[in-house]
Structure formats: structure tokens, C-alpha cells
N, C-alpha and C positions, 0 to 999 in steps of 0.2 A: 211630980212627975207630969212630964210631956207625955200626950196618947201616944206620940211615936215613941218615946222611950218605953213603953210598956210592950208595945208592939215590937217590936222589937227585942224586947225580951221574951215575948211568942216565940217568936221567927226562933231566938239562939235555942229555945227549951224545945222548939221541933225540929231543928238541925240535927240536935242531941240524941233526938229518941226520948226525950223526957215528959211525956203526955201528964204524968201527975203536974210538973210546972204546965204545963201548957192549962191545963184547965184549974189550975191555981189562979190565973188572968180572968177568970170568967165566972159571971154571974152562975149561980143554982140555978136558974131559968133560963138560961142565955140561949137564943133563938138564932143559930144560925143556917143560913140559906147555903150552902155549898157551891151551885149552881145555879144561882138566881133568874126564873124564869125556864130552869129546865128540871127542875128536879123541888120536890117541897122542903121546910127546913126540915131543921132537926133539933126538937127543942127539949131542953134540961143537961145536966153534967152527964147522967147515966149515958143518956144515949150519944153525945158527943164523944164519950169515953168510948164506945163498943166502937163507932164511925171509926174513930180514929186509931184504936189497936188494929181493925180491919185495912186501914189505910195502909198501916209500917206494913203487914206481912206479906205486899207486892216491892217494896221499898228495901235496896239494899244500902243507899245515903242518899241523903234530902241534902238538896242545896237552892232551898229556897233565897230569894233575894228580892228586898225593896228596894225602887229607883229610887221612886219620887213620893211625897205625900204633901197632902196640905192639912192642915186642921182650922176646927170649926168649935164652937162652945159644944162637946161633949161627942164630937163628933172628929173621925177620921177619916180622910180619902188614902188610899195607895194604891200606886202603880209599880208592879213586878214583874218578876219570874218565877212560875212553880217550877222548880229544878228538881229532876231526882233519877237516880237511874235504879231500873229495875234487877228484882235478883238473875232476870233473863239475858241482862248487860244492858237489856235497850236503857237507852238517855234520852228522858223528855224536858224537853223547856217550853215554856209554856207563858205567852204574855197574858196576865189577867189585872185587875182592877177591880176592888174593894171598897165597902163603904164599912165602918163599925163604927157603931155605938157605946155608949160608957155610962157606966152607972158611977158613981163615984174614978175611982182607976181598975175597974173589972169591966170587960165586956158585957153586954149584956145581948149586942145585936150584930150580925155581919150579916153579911151578903158578896159573894164573891161574885165577880162575873165576867166568865171565859167562854169560850168554841169548846165545847163538848167534843163536837166533833171531830176538830183538829186533834183534839188530845189522845181520842181513842183513835186516830191515826198515827198519831206519835206513837203511842203506848204498844202499837200494833208492829213498829222498827219500820214505817214508811218515813222516808226523809220531810224535813218541816219547809218550805217553799222558801224563796229569796224572804216576801217582807216577814215571815216569819222568823227567822234568824238571826234578819236588820232589828226583832223590837227586843229579842233576848240577849243581842251582843252588848 
């Protein structure tokens, strides 16, 4: 199975709220940098499960999507939109990129790259500037 097919399944599981499905696609000792450079990594499935469950509490609906990708042996590079509607009614659409490392057919390491300051502003309901709207369109 291609790396993008595995990751697209993960996106489908996440958009459906299926945390167990997401975790099934990761190694037990997965290391995830949710915002590389801004926060330290989350290590291991139990910690990832806890993080994902907490993250879902703010989200009424998710619309995460992948726009582009490239594969190399054991690696997947993706560009996409982290989209969701919060229970407050605020809709967030944030461009991001990620590098995902695989061990066989499971994700072993994952680094997300996004602007955490802009994300917080969007979560507060502030409008996205034109350049961000263009990237998520």
C-alpha cells in the first residue's frame, strides 16, 4: 500500500472521529511533533490517544484535507488544510505541511509544520488574512 493511501485512511478516520482507527496506523512508540519547533513531541500511543481525545473536545466537525504530497522510501511529505468547526461555531482553516516517517505500513514519526500564532487567532474567531484564505481555497 502506498504511503499516501495509508495517510489518507488516517485522515478519513480522523474526520470520522475514529481515534482507534487513527492509532491503528501508528507504531506503539510513535513520536509526533504536533507543531514542530513550537512544542515538544508526543511519544507513544497512550500519549497520542490522550492528546487526540482532548483535541476532539473542541471540534464539532473536522474537514482535514490533503492537497499535495510526495513520497520517498519510508517517507511521506504532505501539504494540506487543517480544517474544523469548533463547538462555539468558529470555523478554522489553517494551511500546514507535514513529514511522516514509516516503519512498514505504520507511522513511526510525524512532524507537523504550521503557524501556531495564526492558528490561535483563527480559533479566537479572527478573520484569516487574504494570503491564508488563498492557501486554503
